[in-house]
N, C-alpha and C positions, 0 to 999 in steps of 0.2 A: 401464407399463415403470418402474422404483423410480430413485429419486436418492436420489445419491449424497452424503452428507451429510461434509460438509468440515471440517475443526479447518485446514488451510493451504493457503493458497493466493499462488501466484507469480501476479502481474499480466502480462498484457499490455502494456499499455500503466498507465500507473501514475496515480495520483488524488492531485490535492494537500490535502496538509493543514497543519494549523499548528500552527507548537509556537514554547513560551516555556518562560522561566525563572521559575518560579512559588517553589523556597527554594533557599539556599547555610545548609552548614550547620543551623542553626537559625535562621538570618531570612527572613522570611518576603520576597517580591519580587516585584514584576509590573511583569515588562517586558514591552518591543515582542515581537509575533510576528513571526516569520519562518517564508513559507510554504516547504511542505517535498512532494518527490515519493517520494510512496509506493511501493514495487514490491514487498512480499511485507506478507500479513496473515496470523498466526497469534493465537490466543485468547489466549495473554498476550505476544506478540510482535509485533513487525512491522518489515517492513526500512523504511529511508528514505534518499534521495538528498537531500543539502545542497551549496550550493557554499560553505559556513560551515566553517573549523573550530570544531566547539565543546570545550569542557573536557566529558570524558566519567570526573573521578572522583565518589567515591561519597554527595559531599558534594552536589552538584548536583544538584537536582529540578527534574523537568522535568514543563508540561503539555502535551495532547496536545489536537487539536482533530480527531476527522476526521468527511466529512461526506459521506455516501453515499444517494443517494436521496432527500432533502428528509430525512434522521435525522441526525441531529447527534448524537458521543460524545464527551466527556470524561472524561481519562483522565492521570494521572501516571505520571512511570517516572525509569527511568536512562536512561543511553545508554552504548555500548560502539560503538568504533572495528570495521568488519571491515575495509571496505580503502580505499584511497585514491586518486586518479591527480591531476595537477598541479592542479587546477581542479574537482575533484568526491569529495565524500565519501562514503562507503555506510554508515549507521549501523545497529543492530538496539538498539530501544526493546525495554525489557523493563518491562510493567508492571506496577506494584503492587496487587498484589490484595487486597483489602477486605473486608469482610462481605456489602457491597452486591454483589447476583450480575447486579444487571439491567445493571452495564458488560459483565459478561461474555457475560450473553447479547447483547447489543446487539451485540458483535464477530463471534459466531456467526453472527446473524445479517446481518452486512456479510456474510458470509466468505462464505456460503451464497448471496446474492444477486446478488454478484457473480462467483461460480464459473458460474452460471444463466449469467446475462450475457454474464458472456467466453465459455463453451461455446459459444450461439446465434453467436455474432457470430463466433466459429473457426470452427466448423462451416459457415457461410455463404458464409465465404472462403475453405476448401476444398473447396466444391463450387461456387464458381466458378473453382478453376481446374484443376477434372476434364477425366479427357481428353476424357470425351462430351459436353461444352462447348464443346472450341476444335474437335474435330472437325464439328461440327454450322457455322461458321464459314467464307468461302470466305478466303480466302488467297491472295494477291499479292505475288509476289514480280519483284522489277521491278529491272533489271541494268543499269545503266546504261553 
């Protein structure tokens, strides 16, 4: 069985990441971080949910830390607002590409590892609801 390599993954269950502001215009800043829920991963982009209304202009550079399977990757980039509701904002982070390809390969590794794990969990969940497993159980209807 061949394993398909993925460049994009929509997550069934979000995972946490960290976000902070590292630069505004040409001034370096080291702000405190906030936790974000990552809901979709791509090689150079990812979508996340936050309860904060964040600045989305190009003069703000964000730092992101993603930790999956005890592997941590730190990247920088900007964000755009995808959608918002009363108390939830969905953003798309655009990762700045640099000459160091380690972050690129780490991101692809994370996507593929999560895809395998997510597919395994989804497969088990689907099997648990298959008609064969339901028909094997005794069902008792009680009418009061």
